N, C-alpha and C positions, 0 to 999 in steps of 0.2 A: 440739158443745156438750153440757155436762153435762145440762141440762134435756132436750134432745132424746133423749139416751141413756136418761134416766129414763123418758121417755114411752113408749119402745118396750115394747110388751106390756101397756100400761095401757089400761083401758077409758076411753073419752072420749065425750062427747055430740057431739063434732065429728067429721066424717069425716076419714080419713087425708089426703086431698087438702087439706082446710082446715087441718089441723094443720101440714102442710108449709108452707102459705101463711103461717100465723101465725109459724112459725119464721123464715121469710124476712123478715117484717115486723119481727120483733124485731131481726133482723140489721141492718135499715135504721136502726133507732133506736140500736142498739149494745147488745150483751149486757151491757156494763159498767154500763149504766143500769138493768138489770132487777134489782130487789131480790129478788122472789120470784114464784112462779107456782103455781097449783094444778095437780095432776096431770092434770086434764081440760082445762086451759088456759082455763077459764071466767073466771078472775080473774088479771090480770097487774098487778104493782105495780112502778112505775118511780120513780126519783128524777129530779127536774128542777131545774136551777139557774136562778134568776132573774138579772136583769142586775146585781144587787148581790152575786152569789155565794152567796146563801142557798139552802139545799136544801129542796125541797118533795117530799113523797111523795104520789103519786097512784095509786089503784087503778082500773084499767080493767076493767069487768065485761062480758063478752061474752054475749049472749043466745043461745038455741038457733037464732035466725034470723040470726045474724051471718053475712056482712056485709050482708045485706039490711036488717037493722034496726041502728040505731046502737048502739054500746056506751054504758053509763052510767059515770059517774065518781064516785068517792068521794075527797075530799081535804080537808085542813084549811085551807079558804079561806073568806072571807066570803061568796062566791057561787061557783057552778059555772057555767061557760059553757054556753050552748045550742049543741050541736055542729052544724056545717054538714056534712051527710052525704049521700053518694050511694052507689050500688052499687059504684063504683070506688074509694071512699075506703079508706084504709089506716090502720094504727095510728099511723104517723108523722104523719098529718094531725091525729089527736087530740092528740099531743104538741105539735105546732106551734101548735094553737089554744089549748092550755093555756099555752104560753109567751107568746103574745100576751095572754092574759087576765092573766097574772102582771105584765106590763108595765102594764096598766091599774090594778092594785092597788097599785103602788108608792107612789102619792100618799097613800093612806090609811095604809099602813104607815109612811111617813115622818112623817106627822102623829102617829101613835101612838108612834113612837120619840121624837119631840120631847117628847111628854107624859111618857114614861118617864124621859127624861134630865133633865127640868127640874122635875118635880113629885113630890110624895110619893104614890106609887101604892100602894094597899092590895091585897095579894094578887098582886103582880107575877109571882110564880113560876108562877101558874096560867094565865097568858096564852098562847094559841096563835095561830097565823096567822089563824084564823077569827074570833077575838074582836075586836070593834070597840067595846067599851065599856071605860071605865076608871073605877075607884072611887078618888077622890082625897081625901086628908086635907086639910082646910082649917085645922083647929086641933085642940086636944086632944079636944074632944067634938063635932066637927062635920065632915061630909064631903059630897061630891057625887058622884053617879053620872052619868057622861056617856055618851051613845050617839052615836058618830060615824057620820055618813052615809058609807058606802063610796063612793058616787057623787060626793059633794060634801064631802070630809073637812074642808075649811077653812071650811065654813059654820057658822053658829051651831048647836051640837048640842042634842039633847033632853037634859033633865037632871032629876034628882030629888035633893033635899037630905035629909040625915039629921042629927039633933041635937036640941038643946033648942028648944022652940017659939020662944023669944025670938030666938035666933040665926038659925034658919031663916026666920022672918018677915022679918028684916032683909035677909038674903041674897036672898030672893025679891023684895023690893021693889027692891033694887039691880039684880037680873037683868032685871026687867020695865022698869025705868026706863032702863037702859043698853044693852039688847039691840040697839037700832038703831045703836049705835056699833061693833058687831062688824065688823071689816075682814078680808076674805078674804086680803089680801096681807100680813097681820101674823102674827107667830108665835103659835101657838095659846095657849101659856101666858101670853103678854103680853096677848092678847085677854081671857083669862079673868080675869086680875088687874084689868084695866080695868073689865070688866063688874061684877065683884063688889065693886070698890072696897076691895080688901084685899090685903095682902102674902101671897103663897102660900108655904107651906113648901117647901124644896128636898128632893130625895130624900135619905134617910139615906146616909151614906158607905158603910155596909156593903152596902146594896142596890146602889149604883153599882158597887162592887167586885165583887159577885157577878155583875152583868150583864156586866162586862168580862172577868172571869176564868173564869166559869162554874164550877159545882160539879163536883168531881172524881167524886163518887159519882153518876154518871149512867149511863143505859142504854147498852149496847153498840149501835152502829149496825148490827150485822148480826143478832144473836140477840135484840135488844130486851129484854134483862134486865140488871140490874146485876151480880148475882153468879152465877157458874157453879155448877151443882149440885155438891154434895160427892160425888165419885165417884173411886174408886181408879184407874179407867182414865184419868182426866185428869191423874194424877200431880201435879206441882207447880202445875198450873193449877186444881186442884180448889178450888171455892169462891172463886176470885179475882174481883176487880172489874176493870173495863176498865183496861188498863195500857199502851195505845198510843193516842196522840192525833195526828190529822192536823196537820201543821205549818202548813197554810194558815190564816192568821188569820181569813179569812172563813168557814172551815169549822170547824176545831178539833173535829171529831167524834171521839168516843172509841170504842175497840174492845177486845175481848179479843184478845190476840195470836193465840191459838189459832183464834179465829173468822176473823180477818183472813187468817191463813195458809191455812185451809181454803177460804176464798172465793177467794183469789188462785189457788189450784190449779185452780179451775173455769174460769178466764179464759184464753183462748188466747193473749192478748197478754202474759201474765206471763212474765218472763225469770228464769232461775236462774243465779247465779254462785257457785260453791263451795257454801256452806251458807246462802245468802241468796236469798230470792225478791224480785224487783223488779216492781212493777206500779203501779197507780193507785188513789187513794182511791175507794171506791165512791160517794162523794157529790159530790166536787168534781173528781175526775180528776187531782189533783196527785200527784206521785210518792210512793210509800210503799215501805218495805222491811222485811221481817221475816226472822228467822233460822228455819231449818228445825229441827225437833226432832232431838235427837241420836238 
């Protein structure tokens, strides 16, 4: 493994025995799921696919007492699970608990997706997996900020209105009068229209198209920047944007070809045929192929 070779001769807060154990635990998870790791192995970042094929990135931080003390987790999620941990627990247990937690979050993400697909959401490009609020345009000069409960996403949300006093007062009256009519088995946008007694604007066509097709000028899934540095050593790749996209419609992650090629070379399962490297997408494990530099 490339990381294991890199670690040789490096100073680490962890003992050599524990380092070998961590390498073994990464092997259990699969090296192809490891995005990056610090040289002292105190931080390991993995990609995890949920049941809908969406990719999530989780950083697992190991304390100096690991494995006697549980690791901590950083992830773009509405909530982080409390780990069930013992002295015999391993990193694969952390990943499995995260996968179970992702299953529990599917309902709130489905509700948010319903809102995004059916209502005019303000600032939709800024939303991440951890965000559980939506700012929705109601008319030209009035909007509502909704806070969705991750544990009960289909329940009546907390809200705050913005706009002229006259319009806000009427919307508040409607909200208070009709809130008892909110039904958890009804589509969120339909509930909202019923409560407010108003026709809600649909999302702009441009916003819907952007959601479906995604912007091309996005960060590379490996180096996490949009444009490579301007450098003579990069040759024709100098300053370029991501030019390779995973063909899996549930993933469609973009990469710089040079980054994907270098990453594939570190994976033992990568195959080479003539001048082409064959492997798997770092995020969804679907097949990818890139040409080797001349």
